[in-house]
N, C-alpha and C positions, 0 to 999 in steps of 0.2 A: 488648654486641654489638648489642642492639636500637637503641641510640642511633646507633651507627655505620651501621647499615643505613638508618636514617631520613636521616642526613646524606647518604649516597650516593644515596638516592632523590631528594632535593632537588637534589643536585649534578648527577646524570645527566639530570635533567629540566630543568636550567638554570633553576631557580626563582629568584625574587627573592632577592638577597643571596648567591647562589651564586658560586663562583669562575668557573665556566664562563660564566655570564651576564656577569660583569664583563669577561671577555675579549672577548665578542662585542659587548657594548653600547657602552661608551665609547670605545675599549677601554682597559682599565686592569688592571694586575696587582695584585690585592688580596691582600697578604701574609697577613692574618688568615684570609681565605677559603681561600687555598691551604693553610695549615697545618691548618685544619679538614678539608679534603678529604684531604690526605695522611695525617693521623692516622686518619681513618675507613678509608681504604684499607688501612693497616697492620693495623688491628684485624680487618678482614674477612679479609685474607690469613692472619693467624695462626689465625683461627677455621676457615677453610675448607681449610687446607693438607692435611688428610687426606681430604677429600671426594673421592669418585669422580665425582660429578656436580655441576655448577655451574648456578646459576640463569641463564637466558639474559640477563635484564636486567642482571645484574651483569657477566657476560662482555662484553656489548655496551658497557657503561659503562667498564669497564677498558680495553677495546680503543680506544674513542673518546678517552679521556684520553691513552692512550699514543701514539696516532697523530696526533690532531687538535691537541692543545695544542702539541707541538713545532713542527708545521708552521705553525700560525697565528701563534705568537709569534716565529717566526724571520723573518717578513716584515720587510723593511727599515723600514717605516713603523710597526711596532708598538713602543710605548714599553716596552721590556724593563726589568725592575727592575735596580737596581745594588746592589752591585757585580756585574760580569759573573760572578764566581765563584759568587755566590748563584744566579743564573739557571741556570748550568751544573749546579750541584748539584741544583737542582729538576728539571731535565730527566733527569738520571741517576737520581734517586729515582723519578720516574714510570716510567721504563723498568724499574728493578729491581722495583718493586711489581707491575707487569703481569707480568713474568716469574715472580715468586713466586706470584701468583694463578693463572696458567695451568699452571705446572709443579707447584705444590704444595710447593715448597722455594725458598729464596732463596740467593743466591750467597755469603752470608757464613757464617762458622763458627758452630757452636752457641754460644749465649750472647751473640751479637752484640747490642749495644745501639744501637738506631737513634737517632741524634741528631736533635733538632728543627732544622729549617732556618730 
């Protein structure tokens, strides 16, 4: 859990090597960085799902990823990753993770295995 928290701190601060910085900078969709972000988000969701209170910085980060990433990458000039299905799966995953984080439960049945994208 500590490693996932550190990944999210670096991501939400858009530090060097982060997925969010790669989107803002070049712009470029860094698949490895997205996977690192997505896995950390999943770990934190699982850990926090029973919590009554959430840390503000985590809530702000989940919100920003869920709202800003789809908006920014949907721009006609943004070089989205291919195939299109991969990109669509990533947008759906971000949305589902944000929902899980804020509600405390995910939309899938118990025992669901999250596939890597």
